[in-house]
C-alpha positions as CSV (number, residue, x, y, z in Angstrom):
1,X,-77.7,-29.8,6.3
2,X,-75.5,-30.0,3.3
3,X,-72.0,-31.3,3.7
4,X,-69.2,-28.8,3.3
5,X,-66.8,-29.3,0.6
6,X,-63.2,-29.3,2.0
7,X,-61.3,-26.2,1.0
8,X,-58.3,-27.2,-1.1
9,X,-54.9,-26.1,0.1
10,X,-53.5,-23.0,-1.5
11,X,-51.4,-23.5,-4.5
12,X,-47.7,-22.8,-3.7
13,X,-46.3,-19.8,-5.3
14,X,-43.6,-20.1,-7.8
15,X,-40.2,-20.4,-6.1
16,X,-41.6,-21.7,-2.8
17,X,-41.0,-25.3,-3.7
18,X,-37.4,-24.7,-4.6
19,X,-36.9,-22.7,-1.4
20,X,-38.3,-25.5,0.8
21,X,-36.3,-28.1,-1.1
22,X,-33.1,-26.2,-0.7
23,X,-33.7,-25.2,2.9
24,X,-31.5,-27.3,5.1
25,X,-29.9,-29.1,2.2
26,X,-26.3,-29.0,1.1
27,X,-27.1,-26.1,-1.3
28,X,-28.8,-24.0,1.3
29,X,-27.0,-20.6,1.3
30,X,-26.9,-20.5,5.1
31,X,-25.3,-24.0,5.3
32,X,-22.9,-23.1,2.4
33,X,-21.6,-20.0,4.1
34,X,-21.6,-21.6,7.5
35,X,-19.3,-24.4,6.3
36,X,-17.0,-21.9,4.6
37,X,-16.7,-19.8,7.8
38,X,-16.0,-22.8,9.9
39,X,-13.2,-23.9,7.6
40,X,-11.8,-20.4,7.6
41,X,-12.0,-20.3,11.4
42,X,-9.8,-23.4,11.6
43,X,-7.3,-22.0,9.2
44,X,-7.0,-18.8,11.3
45,X,-6.8,-20.7,14.5
46,X,-3.9,-22.8,13.2
47,X,-2.0,-19.7,12.2
48,X,-2.8,-17.9,15.5
49,X,-1.6,-20.9,17.5
50,X,1.6,-21.4,15.5
51,X,2.7,-17.8,15.8
52,X,1.2,-17.2,19.3
53,X,-0.6,-14.0,18.3
54,X,-2.4,-13.8,21.6
55,X,0.9,-13.9,23.5
56,X,2.3,-11.2,21.2
57,X,-0.5,-8.8,22.2
58,X,0.1,-9.5,25.8
59,X,3.8,-8.9,25.5
60,X,3.1,-5.4,24.2
61,X,0.9,-4.7,27.3
62,X,3.7,-6.0,29.6
63,X,2.0,-9.3,30.5
64,X,5.1,-11.4,30.0
65,X,6.5,-14.5,31.8
66,X,4.1,-16.8,30.0
67,X,3.2,-20.1,31.7
68,X,3.2,-18.7,35.2
69,X,0.2,-18.0,37.4
70,X,-1.1,-14.4,37.6
71,X,0.2,-13.8,41.1
72,X,3.7,-15.2,40.2
73,X,3.8,-13.3,36.9
74,X,3.2,-10.0,38.6
75,X,6.2,-10.5,41.0
76,X,8.7,-11.1,38.1
77,X,11.0,-8.5,36.7
78,X,10.0,-7.2,33.3
79,X,11.8,-4.8,30.9
80,X,9.2,-4.3,28.2
81,X,11.5,-3.9,25.2
82,X,8.5,-4.8,22.9
83,X,6.5,-1.7,24.0
84,X,9.6,0.6,23.9
85,X,10.6,-0.6,20.4
86,X,7.1,-0.4,18.9
87,X,6.5,3.1,20.3
88,X,9.9,4.1,18.9
89,X,9.0,2.9,15.4
90,X,5.4,4.2,15.3
91,X,6.3,8.0,15.2
92,X,8.7,7.4,12.3
93,X,5.9,5.7,10.3
94,X,3.0,8.0,10.9
95,X,3.6,11.1,13.0
96,X,0.8,13.3,11.6
97,X,-2.0,13.2,9.1
98,X,-0.8,12.4,5.6
99,X,-0.7,14.8,2.7
100,X,-2.7,13.5,-0.2
101,X,-1.6,13.8,-3.8
102,X,-3.8,13.1,-6.8
103,X,-2.4,12.9,-10.3
104,X,-4.4,12.1,-13.5
105,X,-3.3,9.1,-15.5
106,X,-1.1,9.9,-18.5
107,X,-3.7,8.9,-21.0
108,X,-6.1,11.5,-19.7
109,X,-3.6,14.2,-18.9
110,X,-2.3,14.1,-22.5
111,X,-5.8,14.8,-23.9
112,X,-5.9,18.5,-24.9
113,X,-9.7,18.7,-24.4
114,X,-9.6,17.0,-21.0
115,X,-10.0,18.9,-17.7
116,X,-8.2,16.1,-15.8
117,X,-5.6,18.4,-14.2
118,X,-8.4,20.7,-12.8
119,X,-10.5,17.8,-11.6
120,X,-7.4,16.2,-10.0
121,X,-6.8,19.4,-8.1
122,X,-10.4,19.4,-7.0
123,X,-10.4,15.7,-6.0
124,X,-7.1,16.2,-4.1
125,X,-8.6,19.1,-2.1
126,X,-11.8,17.0,-1.4
127,X,-9.8,14.0,-0.1
128,X,-7.5,16.2,2.0
129,X,-10.5,17.9,3.6
130,X,-12.0,14.5,4.6
131,X,-8.6,13.3,6.0
132,X,-8.3,16.5,8.1
133,X,-11.9,16.2,9.3
134,X,-11.9,15.5,13.1
135,X,-15.2,13.6,12.9
136,X,-13.6,11.0,10.6
137,X,-10.9,10.1,13.2
138,X,-8.5,9.2,10.4
139,X,-5.4,9.3,12.6
140,X,-7.0,7.3,15.4
141,X,-8.4,4.5,13.3
142,X,-5.2,4.1,11.1
143,X,-2.9,4.2,14.2
144,X,-4.9,1.5,15.9
145,X,-4.7,-0.7,12.8
146,X,-1.0,0.1,12.4
147,X,-0.3,-1.0,16.0
148,X,-2.3,-4.2,15.5
149,X,-0.1,-5.1,12.5
150,X,2.8,-5.7,14.8
151,X,1.0,-8.6,16.6
152,X,-1.3,-9.8,13.8
153,X,-2.2,-7.5,10.8
154,X,-4.1,-4.3,10.3
155,X,-7.5,-3.9,8.5
156,X,-9.4,-0.7,7.9
157,X,-12.9,-0.4,6.4
158,X,-14.1,2.7,4.5
159,X,-17.9,3.2,4.4
160,X,-20.7,5.6,4.0
161,X,-23.3,6.6,6.6
162,X,-26.3,8.9,6.5
163,X,-28.8,10.2,9.0
164,X,-32.5,10.4,8.0
165,X,-35.5,12.2,9.5
166,X,-39.2,11.7,8.9
167,X,-40.6,13.8,6.0
168,X,-43.7,15.7,7.0
169,X,-44.7,15.9,3.3
170,X,-44.3,12.2,2.7
171,X,-46.4,10.7,-0.2
172,X,-47.3,14.2,-1.4
173,X,-46.6,15.0,-5.1
174,X,-43.5,16.9,-6.0
175,X,-44.4,20.2,-7.7
176,X,-42.6,21.9,-10.6
177,X,-40.6,25.0,-10.0
178,X,-42.8,28.1,-9.9
179,X,-45.9,26.0,-10.6
180,X,-48.6,24.1,-8.8
181,X,-48.5,21.2,-11.3
182,X,-47.0,17.9,-10.0
183,X,-44.0,16.3,-11.6
184,X,-44.7,13.1,-13.6
185,X,-42.7,10.0,-14.1
186,X,-42.2,8.2,-17.4
187,X,-45.6,6.6,-17.2
188,X,-47.4,9.8,-16.4
189,X,-47.9,9.2,-12.7
190,X,-47.2,11.9,-10.1
191,X,-43.8,11.6,-8.3
192,X,-44.4,11.6,-4.6
193,X,-42.0,12.8,-1.9
194,X,-40.1,10.1,0.1
195,X,-41.0,9.1,3.6
196,X,-37.5,9.9,4.9
197,X,-35.2,12.9,4.2
198,X,-31.5,12.7,4.4
199,X,-30.2,15.1,7.0
200,X,-26.5,14.4,7.1
201,X,-24.1,12.1,5.2
202,X,-20.5,11.4,5.7
203,X,-17.7,8.8,5.4
204,X,-16.5,6.6,8.2
205,X,-13.3,4.7,8.9
206,X,-13.4,1.6,11.0
207,X,-10.4,-0.3,12.5
208,X,-11.4,-4.0,12.3
209,X,-9.7,-6.3,14.9
210,X,-7.5,-8.8,13.1
211,X,-8.9,-11.7,15.2
212,X,-12.4,-11.0,13.6
213,X,-11.2,-11.3,10.0
214,X,-11.3,-14.5,7.9
215,X,-9.9,-15.0,4.4
216,X,-10.4,-18.0,2.1
217,X,-8.5,-19.9,0.7
218,X,-5.6,-17.8,1.9
219,X,-3.7,-16.4,-1.0
220,X,-1.2,-13.7,-0.4
221,X,-3.0,-11.0,-2.3
222,X,-6.4,-10.2,-0.7
223,X,-8.3,-9.7,-4.0
224,X,-6.9,-13.0,-5.3
225,X,-9.0,-14.9,-2.7
226,X,-12.6,-16.2,-3.1
227,X,-14.1,-14.3,-0.3
228,X,-13.2,-12.2,2.8
229,X,-15.3,-11.7,5.9
230,X,-15.3,-10.3,9.4
231,X,-17.7,-10.4,12.3
232,X,-18.9,-7.9,14.8
233,X,-21.5,-7.7,17.5
234,X,-24.7,-5.7,17.2
235,X,-27.7,-5.1,19.4
236,X,-30.7,-7.0,18.2
237,X,-32.8,-3.9,18.2
238,X,-30.4,-2.2,15.9
239,X,-30.4,-5.1,13.5
240,X,-34.2,-5.3,13.4
241,X,-34.5,-1.6,12.8
242,X,-32.1,-1.7,9.9
243,X,-34.1,-1.6,6.6
244,X,-31.2,-3.2,4.7
245,X,-31.7,-6.5,6.6
246,X,-34.4,-9.1,6.1
247,X,-35.7,-12.1,8.0
248,X,-35.1,-10.5,11.4
249,X,-38.3,-11.7,13.1
250,X,-36.8,-14.7,14.8
251,X,-33.4,-13.2,15.5
252,X,-31.9,-14.4,18.7
253,X,-29.0,-13.1,20.8
254,X,-25.6,-14.9,21.1
255,X,-26.3,-17.4,18.4
256,X,-23.8,-20.2,17.8
257,X,-22.5,-21.0,14.3
258,X,-23.8,-24.4,13.2
259,X,-23.9,-26.5,10.0
260,X,-25.9,-29.4,8.8
261,X,-22.7,-31.2,7.7
262,X,-22.2,-34.0,10.2
263,X,-18.5,-34.2,9.4
264,X,-17.8,-30.6,10.4
265,X,-17.4,-29.3,13.9
266,X,-19.2,-26.0,13.6
267,X,-19.3,-24.6,17.2
268,X,-17.8,-21.2,17.4
269,X,-19.0,-20.0,20.8
270,X,-17.6,-16.6,21.7
271,X,-15.4,-17.0,24.9
272,X,-16.4,-13.5,26.0
273,X,-20.2,-13.9,25.3
274,X,-21.0,-12.2,28.6
275,X,-19.7,-8.9,27.2
276,X,-22.2,-9.3,24.3
277,X,-25.4,-10.1,26.2
278,X,-28.4,-9.1,24.2
279,X,-26.4,-8.9,21.0
280,X,-26.1,-11.0,17.9
281,X,-22.9,-11.9,16.0
282,X,-23.1,-10.7,12.4
283,X,-20.8,-12.0,9.7
284,X,-20.2,-9.5,6.9
285,X,-19.0,-11.3,3.8
286,X,-17.7,-10.1,0.4
287,X,-17.9,-12.7,-2.3
288,X,-15.0,-11.7,-4.5
289,X,-15.9,-14.1,-7.3
290,X,-19.5,-13.0,-7.7
291,X,-19.0,-9.4,-6.5
292,X,-21.8,-9.8,-4.0
293,X,-22.2,-8.9,-0.3
294,X,-23.7,-11.2,2.3
295,X,-24.7,-10.6,5.9
296,X,-25.3,-13.7,8.1
297,X,-26.3,-13.9,11.8
298,X,-25.1,-16.9,13.7
299,X,-28.0,-19.1,14.6
300,X,-30.3,-17.8,11.9
301,X,-31.8,-20.0,9.2
302,X,-32.0,-17.1,6.7
303,X,-29.4,-14.7,5.5
304,X,-30.1,-11.1,6.6
305,X,-28.7,-9.8,3.3
306,X,-27.8,-11.8,0.1
307,X,-26.9,-11.0,-3.4
308,X,-26.2,-7.3,-2.9
309,X,-23.7,-6.3,-5.6
310,X,-20.6,-4.2,-4.9
311,X,-18.1,-2.4,-7.2
312,X,-15.0,-2.5,-5.0
313,X,-13.9,-4.1,-1.8
314,X,-13.9,-1.4,1.0
315,X,-11.1,-3.1,3.0
316,X,-7.5,-2.0,3.2
317,X,-5.1,-4.6,4.8
318,X,-1.6,-3.9,6.2
319,X,0.9,-6.7,6.5
320,X,4.6,-6.2,7.2
321,X,6.1,-9.6,6.3
322,X,4.5,-12.2,4.0
323,X,4.5,-16.0,4.4
324,X,4.6,-17.9,1.2
325,X,1.2,-19.3,0.1
326,X,-0.6,-17.9,3.1
327,X,-2.6,-14.7,3.5
328,X,-2.0,-14.4,7.2
329,X,1.4,-12.7,7.7
330,X,4.5,-13.1,9.9
331,X,4.0,-10.8,12.9
332,X,7.1,-8.7,13.7
333,X,6.8,-9.2,17.4
334,X,7.0,-13.0,17.0
335,X,10.8,-12.8,16.5
336,X,11.2,-10.4,19.5
337,X,9.9,-13.0,22.0
338,X,13.1,-15.0,22.6
339,X,15.5,-12.0,23.3
340,X,12.7,-10.4,25.4
341,X,12.5,-13.5,27.6
342,X,16.3,-13.6,27.9
343,X,16.4,-10.0,29.1
344,X,13.7,-10.6,31.7
345,X,15.3,-13.8,33.0
346,X,18.7,-12.1,33.3
347,X,17.3,-9.2,35.2
348,X,15.3,-11.5,37.4
349,X,18.4,-13.5,38.4
350,X,20.2,-10.3,39.2
351,X,17.4,-9.2,41.4
352,X,17.4,-12.5,43.3
353,X,21.1,-12.5,43.9
354,X,21.0,-8.8,45.0
355,X,18.3,-9.4,47.6
356,X,19.7,-12.6,49.0
357,X,16.3,-13.2,50.4
358,X,16.3,-17.1,50.3
359,X,18.7,-18.6,52.9
360,X,19.3,-22.4,53.2
361,X,21.4,-24.4,55.7
362,X,22.8,-27.8,56.2
363,X,23.6,-29.7,59.5
364,X,25.1,-33.0,60.6
365,X,22.9,-35.7,62.0
366,X,24.5,-35.3,65.5
367,X,22.7,-31.9,66.0
368,X,19.7,-32.5,68.2
369,X,16.3,-31.5,66.8
370,X,15.6,-29.3,69.9
371,X,18.8,-27.4,69.3
372,X,17.9,-26.9,65.6
373,X,14.5,-25.5,66.5
374,X,16.3,-22.8,68.5
375,X,17.9,-21.5,65.4
376,X,14.6,-21.5,63.5
377,X,12.5,-19.8,66.2
378,X,15.0,-18.2,68.5
379,X,15.8,-14.5,68.7
380,X,19.1,-12.7,68.2
381,X,22.1,-14.0,70.1
382,X,20.6,-17.5,70.5
383,X,23.0,-20.3,71.7
384,X,22.7,-24.0,70.8
385,X,24.6,-27.1,71.9
386,X,26.5,-29.0,69.2
387,X,28.7,-32.1,69.3
388,X,31.8,-30.2,68.1
389,X,32.7,-26.8,66.8
390,X,35.3,-27.8,64.3
391,X,34.3,-28.4,61.7
392,X,31.0,-26.5,62.3
393,X,28.1,-28.9,62.3
394,X,25.7,-26.2,60.9
395,X,26.7,-24.3,57.8
396,X,24.8,-22.1,55.3
397,X,24.4,-23.5,51.8
398,X,26.4,-21.1,49.5
399,X,24.5,-19.4,46.7
400,X,25.3,-20.0,43.0
401,X,28.3,-17.9,42.0
402,X,27.3,-15.1,39.7
403,X,29.8,-12.4,38.7
404,X,28.4,-8.9,38.3
405,X,30.5,-8.4,35.2
406,X,29.2,-11.6,33.7
407,X,25.6,-10.8,34.4
408,X,26.1,-7.3,32.9
409,X,27.7,-8.9,29.8
410,X,24.8,-11.3,29.4
411,X,22.3,-8.5,29.7
412,X,24.1,-6.4,27.1
413,X,24.3,-9.3,24.8
414,X,20.6,-10.0,25.1
415,X,19.7,-6.4,24.4
416,X,22.0,-6.4,21.4
417,X,20.2,-9.5,20.1
418,X,16.8,-7.8,20.5
419,X,18.0,-4.6,18.7
420,X,19.3,-6.7,15.8
421,X,16.0,-8.6,15.4
422,X,13.8,-5.5,15.9
423,X,16.0,-3.3,13.7
424,X,16.1,-0.4,16.2
425,X,19.4,0.8,17.5
426,X,20.2,2.3,20.8
427,X,20.7,5.7,19.2
428,X,17.1,5.6,18.0
429,X,16.0,5.2,21.6
430,X,18.4,8.0,22.7
431,X,21.0,5.7,24.2
432,X,24.4,5.8,22.3
433,X,25.9,2.4,21.7
434,X,28.4,3.0,18.9
435,X,32.1,3.5,19.8
436,X,33.1,5.6,16.8
437,X,31.4,8.1,14.6
438,X,31.9,5.8,11.5
439,X,30.2,2.9,13.2
440,X,27.3,5.2,14.3
441,X,27.0,6.4,10.7
442,X,26.9,2.9,9.3
443,X,24.2,1.8,11.8
444,X,22.2,5.0,11.0
445,X,22.3,4.3,7.2
446,X,21.2,0.7,7.7
447,X,18.4,1.8,10.0
448,X,17.2,4.4,7.6
449,X,17.1,1.9,4.8
450,X,15.0,-0.4,6.9
451,X,12.7,2.4,8.0
452,X,12.3,3.7,4.5
453,X,11.1,0.3,3.3
454,X,8.5,0.1,6.2
455,X,7.5,3.8,5.7
456,X,6.9,3.2,2.0
457,X,4.7,0.2,2.9
458,X,2.7,2.3,5.3
459,X,2.4,5.1,2.8
460,X,1.0,2.8,0.1
461,X,-1.5,1.4,2.7
462,X,-2.7,4.9,3.6
463,X,-3.0,5.7,-0.1
464,X,-5.2,2.6,-0.5
465,X,-7.4,3.9,2.2
466,X,-7.7,7.3,0.7
467,X,-8.4,5.8,-2.7
468,X,-11.3,3.8,-1.1
469,X,-12.5,7.2,0.3
470,X,-12.4,8.6,-3.3
471,X,-14.5,5.7,-4.6
472,X,-17.0,5.9,-1.8
473,X,-17.5,9.7,-2.3
474,X,-18.1,9.1,-6.0
475,X,-20.4,6.2,-5.5
476,X,-22.4,7.2,-2.4
477,X,-22.3,10.9,-1.7
478,X,-25.5,12.7,-2.9
479,X,-25.6,16.1,-1.3
480,X,-23.2,19.0,-1.5
481,X,-19.8,19.0,0.2
482,X,-17.7,21.9,1.4
483,X,-14.0,21.3,0.7
484,X,-10.9,23.4,1.3
485,X,-9.0,24.1,-1.9
486,X,-5.3,23.2,-2.2
487,X,-2.7,25.9,-2.2
488,X,0.4,24.0,-3.2
489,X,3.1,26.6,-4.1
490,X,4.4,24.3,-6.9
491,X,1.0,23.5,-8.3
492,X,-0.4,26.1,-10.7
493,X,-3.8,24.4,-10.5
494,X,-4.1,25.6,-6.9
495,X,-4.5,29.1,-8.1
496,X,-7.7,28.3,-9.9
497,X,-10.3,26.1,-8.1
498,X,-11.9,23.8,-10.7
499,X,-15.4,24.8,-11.7
500,X,-18.0,22.1,-12.6
501,X,-18.3,21.7,-16.3
502,X,-16.3,20.7,-19.3
503,X,-13.4,23.1,-19.0
504,X,-12.9,23.2,-15.2
505,X,-9.9,24.9,-13.7
506,X,-8.2,25.5,-17.1
507,X,-11.2,27.7,-18.1
508,X,-11.1,29.6,-14.8
509,X,-7.5,30.4,-15.3
510,X,-7.9,31.5,-18.9
511,X,-10.8,33.8,-18.1
512,X,-9.2,35.4,-15.0
513,X,-11.8,33.9,-12.7
514,X,-11.5,34.5,-8.9
515,X,-8.4,32.8,-7.6
516,X,-6.5,33.2,-10.9
517,X,-3.2,35.1,-11.1
518,X,-5.1,38.2,-12.4
519,X,-7.0,38.4,-9.1
520,X,-4.6,37.2,-6.4
521,X,-6.7,38.7,-3.6
522,X,-9.6,36.4,-4.4
523,X,-7.5,33.3,-3.6
524,X,-8.2,33.4,0.1
525,X,-11.9,34.2,-0.5
526,X,-12.2,31.0,-2.5
527,X,-10.4,28.8,0.1
528,X,-13.6,26.9,0.8
529,X,-15.8,25.7,-2.0
530,X,-19.1,23.8,-2.3
531,X,-19.1,20.9,-4.7
532,X,-21.0,17.7,-5.6
533,X,-19.8,14.2,-6.3
534,X,-20.5,14.5,-10.0
535,X,-18.1,17.5,-10.2
536,X,-15.2,15.1,-9.6
537,X,-15.7,13.3,-12.9
538,X,-14.2,9.9,-13.6
539,X,-12.1,8.2,-11.0
540,X,-9.3,7.6,-13.4
541,X,-6.6,9.0,-11.1
542,X,-3.6,7.9,-9.1
543,X,-3.9,8.6,-5.4
544,X,-0.6,8.8,-3.4
545,X,0.5,9.9,0.0
546,X,3.6,12.0,0.6
547,X,6.0,9.9,2.6
548,X,7.8,13.0,4.0
549,X,4.5,14.2,5.6
550,X,4.3,11.1,7.8
551,X,7.4,11.8,10.0
552,X,9.3,14.9,11.1
553,X,12.5,12.9,10.6
554,X,11.6,12.5,7.0
555,X,10.9,16.2,6.7
556,X,14.3,17.1,8.1
557,X,16.0,14.7,5.7
558,X,14.0,16.3,2.8
559,X,15.1,19.7,4.0
560,X,18.7,18.7,3.8
561,X,18.2,17.2,0.4
562,X,16.7,20.5,-0.7
563,X,19.7,22.5,0.5
564,X,21.9,20.2,-1.5
565,X,19.8,20.8,-4.6
566,X,20.0,24.6,-4.1
567,X,23.8,24.4,-3.9
568,X,23.9,22.4,-7.2
569,X,21.6,24.7,-9.0
570,X,23.4,27.8,-8.0
571,X,26.8,26.5,-9.1
572,X,27.4,28.2,-12.5
573,X,29.6,25.4,-13.8
574,X,27.0,22.7,-12.9
575,X,23.9,24.7,-13.5
576,X,24.8,25.4,-17.1
577,X,24.8,21.7,-18.0
578,X,21.7,20.9,-15.9
579,X,19.5,23.5,-17.7
580,X,20.9,22.8,-21.2
581,X,17.9,21.7,-23.3
582,X,17.7,18.4,-25.1
583,X,17.6,19.0,-28.9
584,X,14.9,16.3,-29.2
585,X,12.7,18.0,-26.6
586,X,13.8,21.6,-26.1
587,X,10.7,22.6,-24.1
588,X,10.9,19.7,-21.6
589,X,13.2,19.5,-18.6
590,X,16.5,17.9,-19.5
591,X,17.1,14.2,-18.6
592,X,20.3,15.3,-16.7
593,X,18.2,17.7,-14.5
594,X,15.5,15.1,-13.9
595,X,18.1,12.5,-12.8
596,X,19.9,14.9,-10.5
597,X,16.7,16.0,-8.9
598,X,15.4,12.4,-8.6
599,X,18.6,11.2,-6.8
600,X,18.1,14.1,-4.4
601,X,14.5,13.3,-3.5
602,X,12.6,15.7,-5.8
603,X,10.4,13.4,-7.9
604,X,7.2,15.5,-8.3
605,X,6.8,16.6,-11.9
606,X,5.3,20.0,-11.1
607,X,8.3,20.8,-8.8
608,X,10.8,19.6,-11.5
609,X,9.1,21.8,-14.1
610,X,9.1,24.8,-11.8
611,X,12.8,24.4,-11.2
612,X,13.3,24.0,-15.0
613,X,11.4,27.2,-15.6
614,X,13.4,29.3,-13.1
615,X,16.6,27.9,-14.5
616,X,15.7,28.7,-18.0
617,X,14.8,32.3,-17.0
618,X,18.1,32.7,-15.1
619,X,20.1,31.4,-18.1
620,X,18.2,33.8,-20.4
621,X,19.0,36.8,-18.1
622,X,22.6,35.8,-17.9
623,X,22.8,35.5,-21.7
624,X,21.2,38.9,-22.2
625,X,23.6,40.5,-19.7
626,X,26.6,38.9,-21.5
627,X,25.4,40.1,-24.9
628,X,24.9,43.6,-23.6
629,X,28.4,43.7,-22.2
630,X,29.9,42.3,-25.4
631,X,28.1,45.0,-27.4
632,X,29.3,47.7,-25.2
633,X,32.9,46.5,-25.3
634,X,33.0,46.4,-29.2
635,X,31.7,50.0,-29.7
636,X,34.3,52.9,-30.3
637,X,34.7,55.6,-27.7
638,X,32.7,58.7,-28.3
639,X,34.6,61.8,-29.6
640,X,35.8,64.4,-27.1
641,X,35.9,68.1,-28.0
642,X,37.6,70.9,-25.9
643,X,36.6,74.5,-26.4
644,X,38.2,77.5,-24.6
645,X,36.0,80.6,-24.2
646,X,36.6,84.0,-22.6
647,X,34.1,85.7,-20.3
648,X,33.5,88.3,-23.0
649,X,32.3,85.5,-25.4
650,X,29.5,84.5,-23.0
651,X,28.3,88.1,-22.8
652,X,28.7,88.8,-26.5
653,X,25.3,89.4,-28.0
654,X,26.3,87.5,-31.1
655,X,27.9,84.4,-29.7
656,X,26.4,84.3,-26.2
657,X,22.9,82.9,-27.0
658,X,24.3,80.3,-29.3
659,X,26.7,79.1,-26.6
660,X,23.9,78.9,-24.1
661,X,21.7,76.9,-26.5
662,X,24.5,74.5,-27.1
663,X,24.8,73.9,-23.4
664,X,21.1,73.3,-23.1
665,X,20.7,70.8,-25.9
666,X,24.0,68.9,-25.7
667,X,24.4,65.7,-23.6
668,X,27.6,64.9,-21.8
669,X,28.8,68.4,-21.6
670,X,30.7,69.6,-18.5
671,X,32.3,73.0,-17.6
672,X,35.6,73.3,-15.9
673,X,37.2,76.5,-14.6
674,X,40.6,77.1,-16.3
675,X,43.6,78.0,-14.1
676,X,44.6,81.7,-14.6
677,X,47.9,82.0,-16.4
678,X,49.3,85.0,-14.3
679,X,53.0,85.3,-13.6
680,X,54.1,84.5,-10.1
681,X,54.4,87.5,-7.8
682,X,57.9,88.9,-7.2
683,X,59.2,88.6,-3.7
684,X,59.3,91.8,-1.7
685,X,62.6,93.8,-1.7
686,X,63.7,96.0,1.1
687,X,66.1,98.8,0.1
688,X,69.3,99.2,1.9
689,X,69.2,101.5,4.8
690,X,65.4,101.6,4.9
691,X,63.9,101.1,8.2
692,X,62.5,97.7,9.0
693,X,60.4,96.3,11.7
694,X,56.9,95.8,12.8
695,X,54.3,97.9,11.0
696,X,56.6,98.8,8.1
697,X,55.6,97.1,4.8
698,X,58.3,96.2,2.4
699,X,58.4,97.8,-1.0
700,X,57.3,95.8,-4.0
701,X,59.8,95.2,-6.8
702,X,59.1,97.2,-9.8
703,X,57.8,95.2,-12.7
704,X,55.0,94.9,-15.2
705,X,51.6,95.6,-13.8
706,X,48.8,93.0,-13.9
707,X,46.2,93.8,-16.4
708,X,42.8,94.8,-15.3
709,X,39.5,93.3,-16.5
710,X,38.9,89.8,-17.7
711,X,41.8,87.3,-17.5
712,X,43.4,86.2,-20.7
713,X,42.4,82.6,-20.2
714,X,38.7,81.8,-19.6
715,X,36.8,78.6,-18.6
716,X,37.4,75.4,-20.5
717,X,34.4,73.6,-21.8
718,X,34.8,69.9,-22.6
719,X,32.2,67.6,-24.2
720,X,31.6,64.3,-25.9
């Protein structure tokens, strides 16, 4: 039997040698990122310990009196000023869903051939539709992150998700429209249908717990760091079924982070691992230097995802107070702890002295033990034997003296300290603390300044989130979207929804398309519009959030500012100067008007231009009215002609028709009846001796008889 020749081992494929050499070495990607995460964990733990972030979260929940056992802590008196203050500030920062504003950058807006204004209006409507969508949970996720920022910091992730279903026509060729011929690719091969079909796609917002986030090396600006990561727990089945992950065959639950570096303590066991039974801890990492995304599972020897490029960081952090040369911030609640503890201790001492529940006694050595036991165990009216009664051998130990007035003053002082640190006055909580109206006004102004700074910070953070939504829509969304078009009364772009194409909204307005001023009834019919991501064009836009939309208090202040503006604009002496054009830019709003409106809270350019347009129209009408009045005053009075006619003249066949035609064609003619010029009637005269009495008429005095026929003087006709 011939001897078999041994089969040579298979030749290693190119790259296998490098992978085996690198596996487990110092340049192994798993070891590299494990070491980085461990160092970042220590950095975070040092910050968390120094600023007691776990204690801050417990104080908000009312779990105060740190250092005591659970049963002792529950029996202590607590006035949770931390909770009351935080819940007082939150509604002033974000009371309702924000109003999104999108403006094209000046370089694009000044291009005459650009449709940037129309696309900005379309993009603004798209973003506002997603913000208002209940399935996105915009208010819930952002409010949770805002509340976390008081004890640590807030972090929100914006992402894209899609649901897929099996395609029954998978691997079959795609056919041309109205034809049975298959579509071909660049190499002439038939294009086949995918195995999965996208059923639904949408955006998502995720509030990331601050204790899960790590940043290295810890610079103040997030994008200035080398990388940022956060971890979350997932079921192993979900990770294995995710097609975006690789090397999931040996995936194990509740893995521990470890490294091959002997000088590094790499254990990061989750203290609540029982809650995550059957799950794996995934680290999602964004390498800001290489613009790559990495996914690592603790305990795995291979990265689940590596080298996936990304265009933008989908994370939006919120920090109230910065610490120099450190990314992790100064939590606001940290400075509230000391006055909060003082308030609790003061109230606890008042409770103890009020109850007088602890009684202690002292006795002289001459009192027998049996007699003393009678006092301890005896009933009411018990009698004991003592060596003498004066001075009493048994006396109660007096309690520490505490004056009710002093305890009240200490409590008031502690609350005042808390209010100064927290920046919330008693008036903001509905409890007046100011003695005079002037003092209350000063406190109110200072509080508004502090709130305005914080509200501006929150508005910029929300604008960052909305901007990430804009980038995600442009980059990820593939199917059609139905959006509700804007109808801003000051924005003329709202009257014409932008159409896809080169001209956009400007073309729709010029052509009298539905929704244009030529067809106002079509505006409501076009309130909802179907668009695609490519209709939004370039993302060269500024995204802002209206601060006044975040709080009803801000809206009321804005309403008062608007009333002041109306009073200024309707004042003739002031309005004339505000609407006087600048000779260098006669078609633009005057600098005086812009500054006046800016100081009164009106900073939107479209609103300024609308006020300028109305003011110019009002000034033109006033000038026209003044010119008409001046012209009327300088003209001479029209001539007046008086003509006296007799009745016979009107009936005369020669003059009558001419007079009638003159009345019919002349303007401004009027007819007045002339008073008859008849002599006054002579008084009756009764002759001497003539009978007089009832029924006997006096005789008229002889004189000239009144003429018969037409009176001598006829009607007077006057005209101009």
